[in-house]
C-alpha positions as CSV (number, residue, x, y, z in Angstrom):
1,X,0.0,0.0,0.0
2,X,1.3,3.5,-0.9
3,X,2.1,5.6,2.1
4,X,0.2,8.9,2.4
5,X,1.9,12.1,1.6
6,X,2.4,14.7,4.3
7,X,2.9,18.4,4.2
8,X,6.3,20.0,3.9
9,X,6.0,21.6,7.3
10,X,5.3,18.3,9.0
11,X,8.1,16.7,7.1
12,X,10.5,19.4,8.2
13,X,9.4,19.1,11.8
14,X,10.4,15.5,12.1
15,X,13.6,15.8,10.1
16,X,15.8,16.5,13.1
17,X,14.5,13.4,15.0
18,X,15.1,11.3,11.9
19,X,18.7,12.5,11.6
20,X,19.3,11.7,15.2
21,X,18.0,8.1,14.7
22,X,20.3,7.7,11.7
23,X,23.3,8.9,13.7
24,X,22.7,6.2,16.4
25,X,22.8,3.3,13.9
26,X,25.9,4.4,12.0
27,X,29.6,4.1,12.8
28,X,31.5,7.2,13.8
29,X,31.9,9.6,10.9
30,X,29.0,7.8,9.3
31,X,26.8,10.8,8.6
32,X,27.4,14.3,7.2
33,X,24.9,17.1,7.5
34,X,24.6,20.8,6.7
35,X,27.9,22.5,5.8
36,X,29.7,19.1,6.0
37,X,28.1,18.2,2.7
38,X,30.4,19.4,-0.1
39,X,30.2,19.6,-3.9
40,X,31.7,16.1,-4.1
41,X,28.4,14.7,-3.0
42,X,25.8,17.0,-4.6
43,X,27.3,18.2,-7.8
44,X,27.7,15.7,-10.7
45,X,31.1,15.1,-12.3
46,X,30.3,17.0,-15.4
47,X,29.1,19.9,-13.3
48,X,25.7,19.9,-15.1
49,X,23.5,19.1,-12.1
50,X,23.3,20.1,-8.4
51,X,21.3,17.8,-6.1
52,X,19.8,18.4,-2.7
53,X,19.8,16.1,0.3
54,X,18.9,15.9,4.0
55,X,22.2,14.1,4.8
56,X,25.0,12.0,3.4
57,X,25.2,8.7,5.2
58,X,28.3,6.5,4.9
59,X,27.6,3.1,6.2
60,X,30.4,0.7,6.9
61,X,28.6,-2.6,6.3
62,X,25.6,-4.2,4.8
63,X,24.1,-4.4,8.2
64,X,24.3,-0.6,8.6
65,X,22.8,-0.2,5.1
66,X,19.9,-2.4,6.3
67,X,19.3,-0.3,9.4
68,X,19.4,2.9,7.3
69,X,16.8,1.5,4.9
70,X,14.5,0.5,7.7
71,X,14.7,4.0,9.2
72,X,14.1,5.7,5.9
73,X,11.1,3.4,5.2
74,X,9.6,4.4,8.6
75,X,10.2,8.1,8.0
76,X,9.2,8.2,4.3
77,X,12.7,9.4,3.2
78,X,14.1,8.3,-0.1
79,X,17.6,6.9,-0.6
80,X,19.9,8.0,-3.5
81,X,22.9,5.6,-3.6
82,X,26.2,7.0,-4.6
83,X,29.5,5.3,-5.5
84,X,32.5,7.1,-7.0
85,X,30.1,9.8,-8.4
86,X,31.5,9.6,-12.0
87,X,28.1,9.0,-13.7
88,X,27.0,11.3,-16.5
89,X,23.2,10.9,-16.5
90,X,22.2,12.4,-13.1
91,X,21.6,9.1,-11.4
92,X,23.2,10.2,-8.1
93,X,21.6,13.7,-7.8
94,X,18.0,14.4,-6.9
95,X,16.7,18.0,-7.0
96,X,14.3,17.4,-4.1
97,X,15.6,17.4,-0.5
98,X,13.3,14.6,0.7
99,X,16.0,12.0,0.3
100,X,19.4,11.1,1.8
101,X,22.5,10.2,-0.2
102,X,23.9,6.8,0.7
103,X,27.6,6.7,-0.1
104,X,29.3,3.3,-0.3
105,X,32.8,4.8,0.0
106,X,33.5,3.2,3.4
107,X,32.5,-0.3,2.3
108,X,35.8,-0.8,0.4
109,X,37.1,-4.2,1.4
110,X,38.4,-6.9,-1.0
111,X,37.0,-9.8,1.0
112,X,38.1,-12.9,-1.0
113,X,40.5,-13.4,-3.9
114,X,40.5,-17.0,-5.3
115,X,42.9,-17.4,-8.1
116,X,42.1,-21.0,-8.6
117,X,38.4,-20.2,-9.0
118,X,39.2,-17.0,-11.0
119,X,36.9,-15.0,-8.8
120,X,37.0,-12.3,-6.1
121,X,34.4,-11.0,-3.7
122,X,34.5,-7.3,-3.0
123,X,32.4,-4.6,-1.2
124,X,30.6,-2.1,-3.3
125,X,32.9,0.8,-2.5
126,X,36.1,-0.8,-3.8
127,X,37.6,1.6,-6.4
128,X,38.3,-0.1,-9.8
129,X,41.9,1.1,-9.9
130,X,42.5,-0.4,-6.4
131,X,41.0,-3.7,-7.5
132,X,43.2,-3.8,-10.6
133,X,46.3,-3.1,-8.6
134,X,45.5,-5.8,-6.0
135,X,44.8,-8.3,-8.7
136,X,48.0,-7.5,-10.6
137,X,50.0,-8.4,-7.5
138,X,48.5,-11.9,-7.7
139,X,49.0,-12.2,-11.5
140,X,45.3,-11.5,-12.3
141,X,43.3,-8.8,-13.9
142,X,39.7,-7.5,-14.2
143,X,38.3,-7.0,-17.7
144,X,36.7,-3.6,-17.3
145,X,38.8,-0.5,-18.1
146,X,37.3,3.1,-18.1
147,X,38.8,6.5,-17.9
148,X,37.5,7.2,-14.4
149,X,38.9,4.1,-12.9
150,X,40.7,6.1,-10.2
151,X,37.3,7.1,-8.8
152,X,34.7,4.7,-10.1
153,X,33.5,2.1,-7.6
154,X,32.5,-1.5,-8.2
155,X,28.9,-1.0,-6.9
156,X,28.4,2.0,-9.3
157,X,29.9,0.2,-12.2
158,X,27.5,-2.7,-11.7
159,X,24.5,-0.4,-11.1
160,X,25.1,1.3,-14.4
161,X,26.3,-1.8,-16.2
162,X,29.4,0.2,-17.3
163,X,31.2,-0.5,-20.5
164,X,34.6,1.1,-21.3
165,X,37.5,0.4,-23.5
166,X,37.6,-3.4,-23.6
167,X,34.0,-4.4,-24.2
168,X,34.8,-5.9,-27.6
169,X,37.1,-8.4,-25.7
170,X,35.5,-8.9,-22.3
171,X,31.9,-7.6,-22.5
172,X,30.0,-5.1,-20.3
173,X,30.2,-5.1,-16.5
174,X,27.3,-7.6,-16.4
175,X,29.5,-10.3,-18.0
176,X,31.8,-10.1,-15.0
177,X,29.2,-10.5,-12.2
178,X,28.9,-14.0,-10.7
179,X,26.7,-13.0,-7.7
180,X,25.5,-10.0,-5.7
181,X,24.5,-9.0,-2.2
182,X,21.7,-6.5,-2.2
183,X,19.8,-4.6,0.5
184,X,16.1,-4.0,-0.4
185,X,13.9,-1.1,0.5
186,X,12.6,-2.9,3.6
187,X,16.1,-3.5,4.9
188,X,16.2,-7.2,3.9
189,X,19.7,-8.4,3.0
190,X,19.7,-10.9,0.1
191,X,22.6,-12.6,-1.6
192,X,23.3,-14.7,-4.6
193,X,27.0,-15.0,-4.0
194,X,28.1,-18.6,-4.1
195,X,31.4,-18.4,-6.0
196,X,30.2,-21.0,-8.4
197,X,30.7,-20.5,-12.1
198,X,27.7,-22.7,-12.8
199,X,24.7,-22.3,-10.5
200,X,21.5,-23.0,-12.4
201,X,19.1,-23.1,-9.4
202,X,16.6,-20.9,-11.2
203,X,17.2,-17.3,-12.5
204,X,19.1,-15.0,-10.2
205,X,16.6,-12.2,-9.5
206,X,19.4,-10.1,-8.1
207,X,20.8,-9.6,-11.6
208,X,18.0,-7.1,-11.9
209,X,20.3,-4.7,-10.0
210,X,22.9,-4.8,-12.8
211,X,22.0,-1.7,-14.7
212,X,19.2,-1.0,-12.2
213,X,20.9,2.2,-11.0
214,X,19.8,1.6,-7.4
215,X,16.1,1.6,-8.2
216,X,15.6,-2.0,-6.9
217,X,18.0,-2.1,-4.0
218,X,21.5,-1.1,-2.9
219,X,24.4,-3.3,-4.0
220,X,26.7,-4.0,-1.0
221,X,28.9,-6.8,-2.3
222,X,29.7,-8.5,-5.5
223,X,31.5,-11.7,-6.6
224,X,33.4,-10.9,-9.8
225,X,34.9,-13.0,-12.6
226,X,38.7,-12.3,-13.0
227,X,41.3,-13.6,-15.5
228,X,45.0,-14.1,-15.7
229,X,47.2,-11.0,-16.2
230,X,48.4,-10.5,-19.7
231,X,52.1,-11.3,-20.3
232,X,52.4,-9.1,-23.3
233,X,50.5,-6.2,-25.0
234,X,50.9,-3.9,-28.0
235,X,49.3,-0.5,-28.7
236,X,49.2,1.4,-31.9
237,X,47.9,4.8,-33.0
238,X,46.5,4.8,-36.5
239,X,45.4,7.5,-38.9
240,X,42.4,6.9,-41.2
241,X,40.8,9.0,-43.9
242,X,37.2,8.4,-42.7
243,X,35.1,6.4,-40.3
244,X,34.4,4.1,-43.3
245,X,38.1,3.3,-43.4
246,X,38.2,2.9,-39.6
247,X,35.5,0.2,-39.9
248,X,37.5,-1.5,-42.6
249,X,40.5,-1.4,-40.4
250,X,38.6,-3.0,-37.6
251,X,37.4,-5.7,-40.0
252,X,41.0,-6.3,-41.1
253,X,42.4,-6.5,-37.6
254,X,39.7,-9.0,-36.6
255,X,40.9,-11.2,-39.4
256,X,44.5,-10.8,-38.4
257,X,44.3,-10.8,-34.6
258,X,40.8,-11.5,-33.4
259,X,41.7,-13.6,-30.3
260,X,44.0,-10.9,-28.9
261,X,42.2,-7.7,-30.0
262,X,41.2,-5.9,-26.9
263,X,40.4,-2.3,-27.8
264,X,39.6,-0.3,-30.8
265,X,38.8,3.4,-30.1
266,X,38.1,6.1,-32.7
267,X,38.3,9.9,-32.5
268,X,37.6,12.5,-35.1
269,X,40.4,15.0,-35.5
270,X,38.1,17.8,-34.1
271,X,38.1,16.0,-30.7
272,X,41.9,16.2,-30.1
273,X,42.1,19.9,-29.0
274,X,39.8,19.0,-26.1
275,X,42.4,16.6,-24.7
276,X,44.9,19.5,-24.7
277,X,42.7,21.3,-22.3
278,X,43.6,18.6,-19.8
279,X,47.3,18.4,-20.7
280,X,48.7,21.0,-23.2
281,X,51.7,18.8,-23.9
282,X,49.5,16.1,-25.5
283,X,50.3,15.9,-29.2
284,X,48.9,13.3,-31.6
285,X,51.8,11.4,-33.3
286,X,50.2,11.8,-36.7
287,X,47.6,13.9,-38.6
288,X,44.5,12.4,-40.1
289,X,40.7,13.0,-40.2
290,X,40.1,10.0,-38.0
291,X,42.4,8.8,-35.2
292,X,42.3,5.1,-34.0
293,X,43.7,3.5,-30.9
294,X,44.3,-0.2,-31.2
295,X,45.4,-2.6,-28.4
296,X,46.3,-6.3,-28.4
297,X,46.8,-8.3,-25.3
298,X,47.6,-12.0,-24.4
299,X,48.4,-14.2,-21.5
300,X,50.7,-16.0,-23.9
301,X,54.2,-14.7,-24.7
302,X,53.4,-13.7,-28.3
303,X,55.3,-11.3,-30.6
304,X,52.3,-8.9,-30.5
305,X,54.3,-5.8,-31.6
306,X,55.4,-7.5,-34.8
307,X,52.0,-9.0,-35.3
308,X,50.4,-5.5,-35.0
309,X,53.1,-3.9,-37.2
310,X,52.5,-6.5,-40.0
311,X,48.8,-6.1,-39.8
312,X,49.0,-2.3,-40.0
313,X,51.5,-2.4,-42.8
314,X,49.0,-4.5,-44.8
315,X,46.2,-2.0,-43.9
316,X,48.3,0.9,-45.2
317,X,49.1,-1.1,-48.4
318,X,45.4,-1.7,-48.9
319,X,44.6,2.0,-48.4
320,X,42.4,1.6,-45.3
321,X,45.0,3.3,-43.1
322,X,47.1,6.3,-43.9
323,X,49.8,6.1,-41.2
324,X,50.4,4.2,-38.0
325,X,52.7,4.4,-34.9
326,X,53.3,1.3,-32.7
327,X,54.2,2.3,-29.1
328,X,57.7,1.2,-28.0
329,X,57.5,1.9,-24.3
330,X,55.0,2.0,-21.4
331,X,55.4,5.8,-21.4
332,X,54.3,6.0,-25.1
333,X,51.3,3.8,-24.4
334,X,50.2,6.0,-21.5
335,X,50.6,9.1,-23.6
336,X,48.6,7.7,-26.5
337,X,45.8,6.6,-24.1
338,X,45.9,10.0,-22.4
339,X,44.7,11.5,-25.7
340,X,41.6,9.3,-25.7
341,X,40.9,9.5,-22.0
342,X,41.4,13.2,-21.8
343,X,38.5,14.0,-24.2
344,X,35.7,13.5,-21.6
345,X,37.4,15.8,-19.0
346,X,38.3,18.2,-21.8
347,X,34.7,18.6,-22.8
348,X,33.7,19.2,-19.2
349,X,36.4,21.9,-18.8
350,X,35.1,23.7,-21.8
351,X,31.7,24.0,-20.2
352,X,28.2,23.0,-21.1
353,X,27.9,20.8,-24.2
354,X,25.5,18.3,-25.6
355,X,26.6,14.8,-24.6
356,X,25.3,11.6,-26.1
357,X,26.0,7.9,-25.6
358,X,24.5,5.9,-28.4
359,X,25.0,2.5,-29.9
360,X,24.4,1.1,-33.4
361,X,25.2,-2.0,-35.4
362,X,28.8,-1.6,-36.3
363,X,28.1,-1.5,-40.1
364,X,25.8,1.5,-39.5
365,X,28.2,3.6,-37.5
366,X,30.1,5.4,-40.4
367,X,26.9,6.5,-42.1
368,X,25.4,7.5,-38.8
369,X,28.5,9.7,-38.0
370,X,28.2,11.4,-41.4
371,X,24.4,12.0,-40.9
372,X,24.8,13.4,-37.4
373,X,27.6,15.7,-38.4
374,X,25.7,16.9,-41.4
375,X,22.6,17.5,-39.3
376,X,24.5,19.6,-36.8
377,X,26.2,21.7,-39.5
378,X,22.9,22.3,-41.4
379,X,20.5,22.8,-38.5
380,X,22.7,24.3,-35.8
381,X,25.4,26.4,-37.4
382,X,28.3,27.3,-35.2
383,X,28.1,24.1,-33.1
384,X,31.1,21.9,-33.3
385,X,30.6,18.1,-33.8
386,X,32.7,15.7,-31.7
387,X,32.5,12.1,-32.8
388,X,34.5,9.5,-30.8
389,X,33.9,6.3,-28.9
390,X,34.3,2.6,-28.7
391,X,33.9,1.6,-32.3
392,X,34.9,-2.0,-31.6
393,X,31.5,-2.5,-29.9
394,X,29.4,0.1,-31.9
395,X,29.3,2.7,-29.1
396,X,29.5,6.3,-30.4
397,X,29.7,9.4,-28.2
398,X,28.5,12.1,-30.5
399,X,28.8,15.4,-28.6
400,X,28.2,19.0,-29.7
401,X,30.1,22.0,-28.5
402,X,28.2,25.3,-28.5
403,X,29.8,28.5,-30.0
404,X,31.7,30.1,-27.1
405,X,30.0,33.4,-27.9
406,X,26.5,32.4,-26.8
407,X,25.2,32.4,-23.2
408,X,24.9,29.1,-21.4
409,X,21.1,29.5,-20.9
410,X,20.7,29.8,-24.7
411,X,23.1,27.0,-25.3
412,X,21.2,24.7,-23.0
413,X,17.9,25.5,-24.7
414,X,19.4,24.8,-28.2
415,X,21.2,21.7,-26.7
416,X,17.9,20.1,-25.8
417,X,16.8,20.4,-29.5
418,X,20.1,18.9,-30.6
419,X,19.8,16.0,-28.2
420,X,16.3,15.3,-29.4
421,X,17.5,15.2,-33.0
422,X,20.4,12.8,-32.1
423,X,18.2,10.4,-30.3
424,X,15.5,10.3,-32.9
425,X,18.0,9.8,-35.7
426,X,19.6,6.9,-33.7
427,X,16.2,5.4,-32.9
428,X,15.3,5.5,-36.6
429,X,18.2,3.2,-37.2
430,X,17.0,0.9,-34.4
431,X,19.9,2.0,-32.2
432,X,20.0,2.9,-28.5
433,X,20.3,6.3,-26.9
434,X,22.0,4.7,-23.9
435,X,25.0,2.4,-24.7
436,X,27.0,2.4,-21.5
437,X,26.1,5.5,-19.3
438,X,22.7,4.2,-18.2
439,X,19.4,6.0,-17.9
440,X,19.7,8.1,-14.7
441,X,17.3,11.0,-14.5
442,X,18.3,12.7,-17.7
443,X,17.0,9.9,-19.9
444,X,14.1,8.5,-17.8
445,X,11.5,10.3,-19.9
446,X,13.1,9.0,-23.1
447,X,13.1,5.5,-21.7
448,X,9.4,5.8,-20.8
449,X,8.5,7.3,-24.2
450,X,10.4,5.1,-26.5
451,X,10.3,1.7,-24.7
452,X,7.0,1.8,-22.7
453,X,6.6,-2.0,-22.5
454,X,10.1,-2.5,-20.9
455,X,9.7,0.6,-18.7
456,X,6.3,-0.6,-17.4
457,X,7.5,-4.1,-16.8
458,X,10.4,-2.8,-14.7
459,X,8.0,-0.4,-12.9
460,X,5.8,-3.4,-11.9
461,X,8.8,-5.2,-10.6
462,X,9.9,-2.1,-8.7
463,X,6.4,-1.8,-7.2
464,X,6.7,-5.3,-5.7
465,X,10.2,-4.7,-4.2
466,X,9.8,-1.0,-3.4
467,X,6.1,-0.1,-3.1
468,X,6.8,3.3,-1.7
469,X,9.3,4.3,-4.3
470,X,12.0,4.9,-1.8
471,X,15.0,3.6,-3.7
472,X,16.6,6.3,-5.9
473,X,13.2,7.8,-6.8
474,X,13.0,9.3,-10.3
475,X,16.1,7.5,-11.5
476,X,15.7,5.0,-14.4
477,X,11.9,5.0,-14.2
478,X,9.6,7.9,-14.5
479,X,8.4,8.8,-11.0
480,X,4.7,8.8,-10.3
481,X,4.9,8.4,-6.5
482,X,7.8,8.9,-4.2
483,X,8.9,9.7,-0.7
484,X,6.2,11.5,1.3
């Protein structure tokens, strides 16, 4: 049964008592209120959104999360879970103050590492970079790589089903999850963690939390699939005349090195100046209309450098690549990847811009880029197209930079029109307007409008698990009811 709404004045009157009860169930330093709550919790990474909150709670265990959920359910206060706060769709900010932020940053233990079983169990707040470093010491690795890995937490990566640079080799985050521990809206702690690679005792209902963005419960632990550390790798930076040629290069490399191909990233030349906003010393090693980053990796001791050099020499001879540079040191590899990884932060430093995260069948991607760039030039003169992304898995980030001479309010108004055009053009090609960033709050309306059957089925499941819409209200699903 839905709980009745109460007036703002009654809600405010009981707020102090609610915060006192929260303080009693949390470990020391487990709650922040008032001036203690800084931008790190309420402003999103891209600095596009500012949220509001009654408090930031930082539980240290699943048991504390459970107690917080019970108190929030009794008080009619919503819960917005927050991991490393690197999301780009507003999933961790809520404009209304009738919620708390639940940060998982203190739940950061690597609880079990089983190299024989190729699995590890970690708490939700473990930072991806920390996990990778720990695994490397044991000769293992985790197959997800993203630019924000120094901040992004495992719980958030699972909640958004993150993608990244190695999806064509290892798959999305969902492919790495063997089991989860979840706290539901009523405080129940449920777990599907067994450590078993094969466990066919019916469907695992907790997998609903993968990509669920906290709408169905709060992830507190995860059992993850790991793999042996590569013994060798090779990285190259390639220039192509067009996205058509870049796709031909991908096709060529699949034929030459499919089993060891781990990353294939593309960037239009117009994107590169944005990376220099992060590091002015970054200079591409070649000039071309389209820049491509290729990575090979293997647990076998293979001559990957020569394999890559031979494959690229053949690509140049065939006319699908204009030039190529194979990195000869770890320093060179880092500098080449810094060009790609600096784009996102560079866009943020420039200021407001239209950001998209779309996916298409790979064969459609070159024509889609051409159509999107032509649309922007014809319909929104002065806006600068930025086409880049994970071409190896069909994920395109088509961004649009406003002219620096127009006011931000005007740019945002025009930007909404551009976003609409991008999404409808992609949907006309049976693509997706959310490839790896999730739905959050910025795309919940689009999700409801364009996929009503899926949206409504998920809403029915949420109603069963969270009848009072306490778990991240307004995120993923269009909110009809919420915290009172």
